[in-house]
N, C-alpha and C positions, 0 to 999 in steps of 0.2 A: 488189384487193378493192373499192376505191372505184369503180374504173372499171366493174366488173361490176354494182355496185349502181346506178350512174347509167344504165348501159345497160338494166338491168331496168326502172327507173323510166321511162325514155324509151320503152321498148317498151310498157309498160302505158298510158302516155299516148297513144302512137301508136295502139295497139289500140282505145282508147276513142274516139278521133277517127274511126277507120275504122268502128266500129260505129254511131256517130251518123250518119255519111254514108250508110252502108248503110240505116239506118232511113229517112232522108230519101228516098233513091232508091226504096225499097219503097213509101213513101207516094205519091210522084209516080206510080209505075207503077200503083198502085191507082186513082188518079184518072184516069189515061189509059185504063185498061181500062174504068172506069165510063163515061167519055165515049164511047169507041168503041162499047160495047154499047148505050148509050142512043141514040146517033146512028143506029145501024142500026135501032132500033125507031122512029125518027122524033122523038125528043125529047131533052132534056137533063135530067139529074137536078136536082131543085129544091134539094137540100141543098148544092150546090156554089157557090151565089151567083155565077152567071155572068151576072147580069142586066146588060144594056146599056140605059142610060136614053136613050130618045128622047123629046124634048119635042115636044108638039104644035106645029104651025106658028104659030098665034097667039102662043104663049108664046115661041117663038124670035124672032118679030118684036118682041114687047115687050122682050125682053132686048136685041136689037140697037138698038132705039130708045133704051133707057135708057143703053146704053154710048155711043151717039153723043152723047146729051145730056151725060153725064159728061165726055166728051172735049172738047166745046165749053166746058164750065165750066172744066175744067183749063187749056185753052188761054187763055181769058180771064184766069184767075188768073195764069198764067205771064206774059202780056203786061203785066198791071198791076205785077207784081213787077219785071219788066225795066224798065218806065218809071220806077219809083222809084229804081232803081240807076243810071240814066243821070246822068252828072255835069251839074251846073248850069252853063250857059254864061253868062259875064258879059255877052255881047252881048244876051241875051234879057232881062236885068234893066233895061236902060236905057229 
């Protein structure tokens, strides 16, 4: 009796998981169908948020320059910290 109840509960849970997966697959299929149809018409649907951000060249150069500057500052900071951690040599104190 207990085994049949557990099997029934497990089957219900399994069935629910299968239904959720099926719903996800159907949604993906709808998206793929919309992409295929719109691609054939020469565009992509706006509601799918498929935007790829391309920054203008000057903005890319500004970002690259800023990253290089930050890299230099971090390298300088790392070198200063490393200098502080070096042990003091007694020969240098005389």
